[in-house]
C-alpha positions as CSV (number, residue, x, y, z in Angstrom):
1,E,17.6,8.0,8.4
2,A,15.5,5.4,6.6
3,Q,11.9,6.3,6.2
4,L,8.7,5.6,4.3
5,V,6.0,8.3,3.7
6,E,2.6,7.3,2.4
7,S,0.2,9.6,0.6
8,G,-2.9,9.5,-1.6
9,G,-5.5,8.3,0.9
10,G,-8.8,10.0,1.4
11,W,-12.6,9.5,1.1
12,V,-14.1,7.8,-1.8
13,Q,-17.5,6.4,-2.7
14,P,-18.0,2.6,-3.2
15,G,-16.9,1.7,-6.6
16,G,-14.4,4.5,-6.8
17,S,-10.6,4.4,-7.1
18,L,-7.6,5.7,-5.3
19,R,-3.9,5.5,-5.9
20,L,-1.6,5.3,-2.9
21,S,2.0,6.3,-3.1
22,C,4.9,5.6,-0.8
23,A,8.2,7.6,-0.9
24,A,11.2,5.8,0.4
25,S,14.4,7.4,1.5
26,G,17.6,6.6,3.5
27,F,18.1,3.0,2.2
28,T,18.6,1.2,-1.1
29,F,15.0,0.8,-2.1
30,S,15.6,-1.6,-5.0
31,N,17.2,-4.2,-2.6
32,Y,14.1,-4.8,-0.5
33,V,10.8,-6.5,-0.8
34,M,8.0,-3.9,-0.4
35,S,4.5,-4.4,0.8
36,W,1.2,-2.6,1.6
37,V,-0.4,-3.5,4.9
38,R,-3.7,-2.3,6.1
39,Q,-5.5,-2.1,9.4
40,A,-9.2,-1.6,9.7
41,P,-10.7,-0.2,12.9
42,G,-10.9,-2.9,15.6
43,K,-9.0,-5.5,13.5
44,G,-5.4,-6.7,13.2
45,P,-3.1,-5.8,10.4
46,E,-3.6,-7.5,7.0
47,R,-0.9,-7.7,4.3
48,V,-2.6,-6.5,1.2
49,S,0.1,-6.9,-1.4
50,V,3.7,-7.7,-1.8
51,I,6.2,-6.9,-4.6
52,N,9.6,-8.4,-4.6
53,T,12.9,-7.0,-5.9
54,G,12.3,-8.6,-9.3
55,G,8.8,-7.2,-9.6
56,S,6.8,-10.3,-8.8
57,T,3.6,-9.6,-7.0
58,T,1.2,-11.3,-4.6
59,Y,-2.2,-10.1,-3.3
60,T,-4.5,-11.1,-0.6
61,D,-7.6,-12.8,-2.0
62,S,-10.0,-10.0,-1.1
63,V,-8.2,-7.5,-3.4
64,K,-7.2,-9.7,-6.3
65,G,-8.3,-8.2,-9.6
66,R,-9.0,-4.8,-8.0
67,F,-5.7,-3.7,-6.6
68,T,-2.3,-3.4,-8.4
69,I,1.0,-2.9,-6.6
70,A,3.9,-1.4,-8.5
71,R,7.4,0.0,-7.8
72,D,9.6,2.5,-9.5
73,N,13.2,1.8,-8.3
74,A,14.5,4.9,-10.2
75,K,12.3,7.1,-8.1
76,N,12.3,5.1,-4.9
77,M,8.5,4.9,-5.0
78,L,5.9,2.3,-4.3
79,Y,2.3,2.5,-5.5
80,L,-1.0,0.8,-4.9
81,Q,-3.7,1.4,-7.4
82,M,-7.1,0.5,-5.8
83,N,-10.2,0.1,-8.0
84,S,-13.7,-1.0,-7.3
85,L,-13.4,0.0,-3.7
86,T,-15.8,-1.2,-1.1
87,P,-16.5,-0.2,2.5
88,E,-14.6,-3.3,3.6
89,D,-11.5,-1.6,2.2
90,T,-11.7,1.1,4.7
91,A,-8.5,1.1,6.8
92,V,-5.2,2.8,7.4
93,Y,-2.8,1.7,4.7
94,Y,0.9,1.3,5.5
95,C,3.9,1.0,3.3
96,A,6.5,-1.5,4.6
97,A,9.9,-2.6,3.6
98,S,11.5,-5.9,4.4
99,L,14.3,-4.3,6.4
100,G,11.7,-3.9,9.2
101,L,10.6,-0.4,8.3
102,K,7.0,0.9,8.1
103,G,5.5,4.3,7.4
104,K,3.0,6.2,9.5
105,G,0.1,5.3,7.2
106,T,-2.6,7.0,5.1
107,Q,-6.3,6.7,5.9
108,V,-8.6,5.3,3.2
109,T,-12.4,5.6,3.8
110,V,-14.9,4.1,1.5
111,S,-18.5,5.1,2.2
112,S,-21.5,6.6,0.6
Protein backbone atom coordinates (compact mmCIF):
# COMPACT_ATOMS: atom_id res chain seq x y z
CA GLU A 1 0.00 0.00 0.00
CA ALA A 2 1.36 3.37 -1.00
CA GLN A 3 1.65 5.84 1.83
CA LEU A 4 3.31 9.01 3.02
CA VAL A 5 4.04 9.71 6.68
CA GLU A 6 5.09 13.17 7.83
CA SER A 7 7.03 13.99 10.97
CA GLY A 8 8.97 16.84 12.54
CA GLY A 9 6.22 19.31 13.26
CA GLY A 10 5.77 21.05 16.58
CA TRP A 11 5.76 24.40 18.33
CA VAL A 12 8.45 26.96 17.69
CA GLN A 13 8.93 30.62 18.50
CA PRO A 14 8.98 33.23 15.72
CA GLY A 15 12.36 33.25 14.05
CA GLY A 16 12.93 29.59 14.82
CA SER A 17 13.46 26.62 12.57
CA LEU A 18 11.94 23.22 12.00
CA ARG A 19 12.75 20.38 9.64
CA LEU A 20 9.86 18.32 8.34
CA SER A 21 10.37 14.82 7.02
CA CYS A 22 8.15 12.61 4.91
CA ALA A 23 8.70 8.87 4.61
CA ALA A 24 7.35 7.33 1.42
CA SER A 25 6.59 3.66 0.90
CA GLY A 26 4.70 1.37 -1.43
CA PHE A 27 5.58 3.16 -4.68
CA THR A 28 8.65 4.10 -6.71
CA PHE A 29 9.43 7.38 -4.98
CA SER A 30 12.03 8.56 -7.47
CA ASN A 31 9.50 8.51 -10.32
CA TYR A 32 7.18 11.13 -8.86
CA VAL A 33 7.07 14.84 -8.32
CA MET A 34 6.80 15.59 -4.62
CA SER A 35 5.44 18.61 -2.84
CA TRP A 36 4.66 20.13 0.51
CA VAL A 37 1.19 21.58 0.95
CA ARG A 38 -0.03 23.44 4.01
CA GLN A 39 -3.43 24.40 5.31
CA ALA A 40 -3.86 27.06 7.94
CA PRO A 41 -6.95 27.20 10.16
CA GLY A 42 -9.91 28.56 8.21
CA LYS A 43 -7.98 28.73 4.94
CA GLY A 44 -7.68 26.61 1.85
CA PRO A 45 -4.66 24.47 1.02
CA GLU A 46 -1.53 26.20 -0.24
CA ARG A 47 1.23 24.49 -2.18
CA VAL A 48 4.40 25.56 -0.41
CA SER A 49 7.08 23.87 -2.47
CA VAL A 50 7.58 21.34 -5.23
CA ILE A 51 10.55 19.21 -6.22
CA ASN A 52 10.53 17.30 -9.47
CA THR A 53 12.19 14.02 -10.30
CA GLY A 54 15.33 15.77 -11.45
CA GLY A 55 15.64 17.83 -8.28
CA SER A 56 14.40 21.15 -9.61
CA THR A 57 12.47 23.12 -7.02
CA THR A 58 9.83 25.82 -6.81
CA TYR A 59 8.48 27.78 -3.86
CA THR A 60 5.49 29.93 -3.14
CA ASP A 61 6.56 33.55 -2.79
CA SER A 62 5.91 33.79 0.95
CA VAL A 63 8.53 31.13 1.77
CA LYS A 64 11.22 31.88 -0.80
CA GLY A 65 14.58 32.29 0.87
CA ARG A 66 13.33 30.72 4.11
CA PHE A 67 12.27 27.18 3.18
CA THR A 68 14.25 24.51 1.37
CA ILE A 69 12.77 21.34 -0.08
CA ALA A 70 14.94 18.30 -0.67
CA ARG A 71 14.54 14.65 -1.50
CA ASP A 72 16.65 11.55 -0.90
CA ASN A 73 15.60 8.97 -3.46
CA ALA A 74 17.85 6.30 -1.91
CA LYS A 75 15.98 6.61 1.38
CA ASN A 76 12.53 7.41 -0.08
CA MET A 77 12.45 10.59 1.97
CA LEU A 78 11.24 14.13 1.37
CA TYR A 79 12.29 17.05 3.57
CA LEU A 80 11.34 20.64 4.20
CA GLN A 81 13.80 22.82 6.09
CA MET A 82 11.95 25.83 7.43
CA ASN A 83 13.88 28.81 8.79
CA SER A 84 12.88 32.26 10.05
CA LEU A 85 9.42 31.00 10.84
CA THR A 86 6.61 33.46 11.43
CA PRO A 87 3.12 33.01 12.92
CA GLU A 88 1.78 33.10 9.36
CA ASP A 89 3.52 29.76 8.76
CA THR A 90 1.28 28.08 11.32
CA ALA A 91 -0.57 25.28 9.53
CA VAL A 92 -0.86 21.57 9.04
CA TYR A 93 1.83 20.57 6.57
CA TYR A 94 1.17 17.70 4.18
CA CYS A 95 3.53 15.74 2.00
CA ALA A 96 2.06 14.92 -1.43
CA ALA A 97 3.07 12.80 -4.38
CA SER A 98 1.99 13.38 -7.97
CA LEU A 99 0.37 9.98 -8.15
CA GLY A 100 -2.47 11.47 -6.12
CA LEU A 101 -1.26 10.54 -2.68
CA LYS A 102 -1.13 12.73 0.43
CA GLY A 103 -0.09 12.07 3.99
CA LYS A 104 -2.06 12.79 7.15
CA GLY A 105 -0.05 15.89 7.93
CA THR A 106 2.02 17.31 10.75
CA GLN A 107 1.09 20.41 12.75
CA VAL A 108 3.44 23.38 12.77
CA THR A 109 2.67 26.13 15.28
CA VAL A 110 4.68 29.34 15.40
CA SER A 111 3.95 31.58 18.34
CA SER A 112 5.56 33.34 21.24
